[in-house]
C-alpha positions in Angstrom: 0.0 -0.1 -0.1 2.9 2.3 0.7 3.7 3.7 -2.6 5.4 7.0 -1.8 9.1 5.8 -2.3 8.5 4.9 -5.9 6.3 7.6 -6.7 9.1 10.1 -5.2 12.0 8.6 -7.0 10.2 9.0 -10.4 8.6 12.2 -9.6 9.9 15.6 -8.6 12.8 16.1 -6.5 12.6 17.4 -3.1 12.7 21.0 -2.2 16.1 20.9 -0.8 17.5 19.3 -4.2 15.6 22.0 -6.3 16.9 24.8 -4.3 20.5 23.6 -4.6 19.9 23.0 -8.5 18.6 26.3 -8.9 21.1 28.0 -7.0 23.8 26.3 -8.9 21.9 27.5 -12.3 21.7 31.0 -11.0 25.7 31.0 -10.7 26.2 29.3 -14.0 23.8 31.7 -15.8 25.1 34.7 -14.2 28.7 33.5 -15.2 27.5 32.8 -18.8 25.7 36.0 -19.5 27.6 39.3 -20.0 24.5 41.5 -18.7 24.3 40.0 -15.5 26.5 40.7 -12.3 26.7 38.2 -9.3 29.2 39.1 -6.4 29.6 35.9 -4.7 28.5 32.3 -4.7 26.5 33.1 -1.5 24.6 36.1 -3.5 23.4 33.2 -5.7 22.0 31.5 -2.9 20.0 34.8 -1.9 19.1 35.2 -5.4 17.8 31.6 -5.6 15.4 32.4 -2.6 14.5 35.6 -3.7 13.5 34.2 -7.1 11.5 31.3 -5.2 9.5 33.7 -2.8 9.0 36.0 -5.9 7.5 33.1 -7.8 5.3 32.2 -5.2 3.8 35.4 -4.3 4.3 38.2 -7.0 4.3 36.4 -10.2 1.0 34.6 -9.8 -0.5 38.3 -9.3 1.0 39.3 -12.2 -0.4 36.4 -14.3 -3.8 37.2 -13.0 -3.7 40.8 -13.7 -2.3 40.4 -17.3 -4.5 37.4 -18.4 -6.1 39.6 -21.4 -2.6 40.6 -22.5 -1.3 37.1 -22.2 -4.1 35.7 -24.3 -3.6 38.5 -26.9 0.1 37.7 -27.3 -0.7 33.9 -27.2 1.2 33.6 -23.9 4.5 35.3 -25.0 3.7 38.0 -22.4 4.7 35.4 -19.7 8.1 35.9 -20.5 8.0 39.6 -19.8 6.5 38.8 -16.5 9.6 36.4 -15.8 11.8 39.2 -16.9 10.1 41.6 -14.6 10.5 39.1 -11.6 14.2 38.7 -12.4 14.6 42.7 -12.3 12.7 42.8 -9.1 15.1 40.1 -7.7 18.1 42.3 -8.9 16.5 45.3 -6.6 16.2 43.0 -3.9 19.5 41.4 -3.6 22.6 43.0 -3.2 25.7 42.0 -5.3 23.1 40.7 -8.1 22.7 43.1 -10.8 21.2 42.8 -14.3 21.8 45.5 -17.0 18.3 45.7 -18.2 15.1 44.3 -19.4 16.7 42.1 -22.1 19.5 40.7 -19.9 16.7 39.9 -17.6 14.7 38.2 -20.1 17.7 36.3 -21.4 18.7 35.5 -17.9 15.2 33.9 -17.4 15.2 31.8 -20.4 18.8 30.5 -19.8 18.1 30.1 -16.1 15.0 27.9 -16.8 17.2 25.7 -19.7 19.9 25.1 -17.1 18.2 24.3 -14.1 15.8 22.0 -16.4 19.0 20.2 -17.5 20.4 20.0 -14.0 17.2 18.8 -12.5 16.9 16.3 -15.2 20.2 15.0 -14.6 19.6 14.5 -10.8 16.4 12.8 -11.5 18.2 10.1 -13.8 20.6 9.5 -11.3 18.3 9.1 -8.5 16.1 6.8 -10.7 19.2 4.7 -11.4 20.2 4.4 -7.8 
């Protein structure tokens, strides 16, 4: 009857693993992109935490308020919302700077790609074990 171990090994990773993966992704993405400045690795931890808080609180409100615009642009406005969240995080976290909207948009896209790849490799390794 207890099917939770099988479900956890094939499902999403725990929040701690996702947080570590997201922090490493923030650090790698900031290192790759020229318009993004990250002072220290510890700053990446704070950026990851700020993005998590903003994605849980502010982002859903922005999505709700901009439903007509999102529908009109066939969902592409969600990319702008992601960029706005990154810009807000750069205002919150000292030592993290994004040079403008387009850098924030690129940071958001690359961060999503890198974290998806890293989390996928963690999932594959966890499934083998």
